C-alpha positions in Angstrom: 74.0 29.0 77.8 77.0 28.3 80.0 78.6 30.7 82.5 81.7 31.1 80.3 79.6 32.5 77.5 78.5 35.3 79.8 82.1 35.8 81.0 83.4 35.8 77.4 80.9 38.4 76.3 81.7 40.7 79.2 85.4 40.2 78.6 85.0 41.2 75.0 83.1 44.3 75.9 85.8 45.2 78.4 88.6 44.5 75.9 87.0 46.7 73.3 86.4 49.5 75.9 90.1 49.7 76.7 91.1 49.5 73.1 92.9 46.1 73.0 92.9 43.6 70.2 92.5 39.9 70.7 96.2 39.5 69.7 97.3 42.0 72.3 95.3 40.2 75.0 96.6 36.9 73.8 100.2 38.0 74.1 99.5 39.4 77.6 98.0 36.1 78.9 100.1 33.6 76.9 97.6 32.1 74.6 96.8 32.5 70.9 94.5 35.1 69.5 92.2 32.3 68.3 91.9 31.1 71.9 90.9 34.5 73.1 88.2 34.7 70.4 87.0 31.3 71.4 86.8 32.4 75.1 84.9 35.6 74.1 82.4 33.7 72.0 81.9 30.9 74.6 83.4 28.2 72.3 86.1 27.4 74.9 85.8 27.2 78.7 88.2 29.3 80.7 90.5 27.8 83.3 91.0 29.5 86.6 94.6 30.5 85.9 93.7 31.9 82.4 90.7 33.7 84.0 93.0 35.4 86.5 95.5 36.4 83.8 92.6 37.7 81.6 91.2 39.8 84.4 94.7 41.3 84.9 95.1 42.1 81.2 91.7 43.8 81.2 92.3 45.7 84.4 89.3 44.3 86.2 88.8 42.5 89.5 88.1 38.8 89.2 84.6 39.2 90.5 83.8 42.1 88.1 83.3 39.8 85.1 81.2 37.4 87.2 78.8 40.1 88.5 75.2 39.6 87.4 76.0 36.2 85.9 75.0 34.2 89.0 71.6 35.9 88.9 71.0 34.8 85.3 72.0 31.2 85.7 70.5 28.2 87.5 72.4 25.7 89.5 73.5 23.8 86.4 75.1 26.9 84.8 72.3 27.2 82.3 70.3 30.4 81.5 67.4 30.6 83.8 
């Protein structure tokens, strides 16, 4: 499992916590709702600029979504 799957799952939980839809987040960060769903499910990698915008839309620090991920992954980004 790649890092972006963990990021996507955490992003989805946060989005749901604050009551936003995928469409609302998509509008906020300038992508389609389908792309947001793909990010959340790990079907798309996330670029650094999009990650920064996503964190802003979700009202989280950039490191907040990455917390605990590094401990779960090996050097190749695969689940340890």
